[in-house]
C-alpha positions as CSV (number, residue, x, y, z in Angstrom):
1,M,0.3,0.2,0.2
2,W,2.5,2.6,1.0
3,V,5.9,0.8,-1.2
4,I,6.1,2.2,-4.1
5,S,8.0,0.2,-6.8
6,L,10.1,3.3,-8.6
7,P,12.1,5.8,-7.6
8,W,9.8,8.8,-6.7
9,W,12.1,11.0,-9.0
10,E,10.7,8.8,-11.6
11,F,6.8,10.2,-11.0
12,V,8.3,13.0,-10.6
13,L,9.6,13.4,-13.9
14,R,6.6,11.4,-15.5
15,G,4.1,13.7,-13.8
16,I,5.7,16.7,-15.4
17,I,6.5,15.1,-19.2
18,V,2.7,14.8,-18.9
19,Y,1.3,18.1,-17.9
20,F,3.4,19.3,-20.6
21,F,2.2,17.2,-22.7
22,L,-1.1,17.3,-22.1
23,I,-0.9,21.5,-22.1
24,V,0.2,21.1,-25.5
25,L,-2.4,19.0,-26.3
26,L,-5.2,21.0,-24.9
27,R,-3.5,24.7,-26.6
28,L,-3.9,23.4,-30.2
29,T,-7.3,21.8,-29.8
30,G,-7.8,25.0,-29.6
31,K,-9.1,28.0,-26.5
32,R,-13.2,27.3,-27.5
33,Q,-11.9,23.6,-26.0
34,I,-11.0,25.0,-22.8
35,G,-13.8,27.9,-21.5
36,Q,-17.2,26.2,-23.4
37,M,-17.0,22.9,-22.7
38,A,-20.2,20.5,-23.8
39,P,-20.7,17.2,-22.7
40,F,-18.7,15.4,-25.5
41,D,-15.9,17.7,-24.1
42,L,-16.1,16.6,-20.1
43,V,-16.4,12.9,-21.6
44,L,-13.3,13.6,-23.4
45,L,-11.2,15.0,-20.8
46,L,-12.4,12.3,-18.0
47,V,-11.1,9.1,-20.4
48,L,-7.9,11.3,-21.4
49,S,-7.5,11.8,-17.5
50,N,-7.7,8.1,-17.3
51,A,-5.2,7.1,-20.3
52,V,-2.6,9.3,-19.3
53,Q,-2.9,7.7,-15.2
54,N,-0.3,5.0,-15.7
55,A,1.7,6.6,-18.4
56,M,2.4,8.6,-14.9
57,N,2.5,5.9,-12.5
58,G,4.1,3.3,-14.2
59,G,1.7,0.8,-13.0
60,D,2.0,1.4,-9.5
61,N,-1.2,2.0,-7.7
62,S,0.6,2.5,-4.6
63,I,-0.6,5.2,-2.0
64,T,2.7,7.2,-2.0
65,A,3.0,6.9,-6.0
66,G,-0.5,8.5,-6.2
67,V,0.8,10.9,-3.5
68,V,3.8,12.2,-5.4
69,S,2.2,12.6,-8.7
70,A,-0.4,14.8,-7.2
71,V,2.0,17.1,-5.2
72,T,4.1,17.2,-9.1
73,L,0.9,17.8,-10.8
74,V,-0.1,20.7,-8.2
75,G,3.6,22.1,-8.2
76,V,4.1,21.9,-12.0
77,N,0.5,23.4,-12.2
78,W,1.5,26.3,-9.1
79,L,5.1,27.1,-11.4
80,V,3.2,27.4,-14.5
81,G,0.7,29.9,-13.0
82,L,3.7,31.7,-11.7
83,L,5.2,32.0,-15.2
84,T,2.1,33.2,-16.8
85,Y,2.0,35.7,-14.2
86,K,5.4,37.0,-14.6
87,S,6.1,36.7,-18.5
88,K,3.9,38.0,-21.1
89,R,5.6,35.6,-23.9
90,M,5.1,32.6,-21.7
91,E,1.4,34.1,-20.9
92,T,0.6,34.3,-24.1
93,L,2.2,30.3,-25.0
94,V,0.3,29.0,-22.4
95,E,-2.9,30.7,-22.7
96,G,-2.8,32.1,-26.2
97,R,-4.0,35.7,-27.2
98,P,-7.6,37.1,-27.4
99,E,-9.0,37.1,-30.5
100,V,-11.2,40.2,-32.9
101,L,-14.6,38.4,-34.4
102,I,-16.7,41.3,-35.0
103,H,-14.7,44.9,-34.8
104,N,-17.2,48.2,-35.6
105,G,-20.1,45.8,-36.9
106,K,-17.7,44.1,-39.5
107,L,-17.4,40.1,-39.0
108,F,-14.4,38.3,-39.5
109,A,-15.3,35.3,-41.3
110,K,-12.3,33.7,-40.8
111,A,-11.5,34.0,-36.9
112,L,-14.4,32.3,-36.5
113,Q,-13.4,29.0,-38.6
114,H,-9.8,29.2,-37.3
115,T,-11.4,29.4,-33.8
116,K,-13.9,26.6,-34.7
117,I,-16.4,29.2,-33.4
118,T,-19.9,28.6,-34.9
119,Q,-22.4,31.5,-36.4
120,H,-25.0,30.3,-33.9
121,E,-22.6,30.0,-30.5
122,L,-21.9,34.1,-32.1
123,D,-25.1,34.8,-31.8
124,T,-26.3,33.5,-28.5
125,A,-23.6,35.9,-27.5
126,L,-24.7,38.5,-29.1
127,R,-28.2,38.7,-28.0
128,S,-26.7,37.7,-24.7
129,A,-24.8,41.4,-24.6
130,G,-28.1,42.9,-26.0
131,C,-27.1,43.3,-29.8
132,A,-29.0,41.5,-32.4
133,S,-26.5,41.7,-35.3
134,A,-23.3,42.3,-35.8
135,D,-23.9,45.4,-37.1
136,E,-24.4,47.0,-33.6
137,V,-21.1,45.4,-31.6
138,H,-18.2,48.1,-32.1
139,I,-16.3,44.7,-31.1
140,A,-16.5,41.1,-30.0
141,M,-13.8,39.1,-29.4
142,L,-12.8,35.1,-27.9
143,E,-11.2,35.4,-24.9
144,T,-7.9,33.1,-23.8
145,D,-10.7,31.5,-21.1
146,G,-12.9,30.4,-24.2
147,S,-15.1,33.0,-23.7
148,I,-17.1,35.6,-25.9
149,S,-17.0,39.3,-24.5
150,V,-19.3,41.8,-26.6
151,I,-19.1,45.9,-26.2
152,A,-22.3,47.7,-28.0
153,K,-21.9,50.2,-29.9
154,K,-23.4,53.6,-28.4
155,G,-26.0,55.0,-29.7
């Protein structure tokens, strides 16, 4: 129950590798995936976590291995949070940048296509901001957390 089958540092190394692999994988899928989770996105995350479990623990199911892996993941996450706070470059690398979807009533179709935002999703965000169409929008942005913020034109 408490005896680990691998050296403690191997659990740390495995946790770090899996953490950064998942960060890269999730960044490649786009901002939208993280901020606007549909039920199938939640299922994907649950199955993904199960898929990488053995890669992190090397088949060791001891409590000690679980504690070392958990502390490693929380520690790496804290360190990445600190680095993104202190470095704009690191923040952009990990979190991405906001993307303009509409500016002064002009809809950027390529931005929608690139971010995989459907017209229905955009329309929902516009209605939530009290806008009936893109013509009424000063700016609509896809934020780094996956949400869409909308600022209506004045008057």
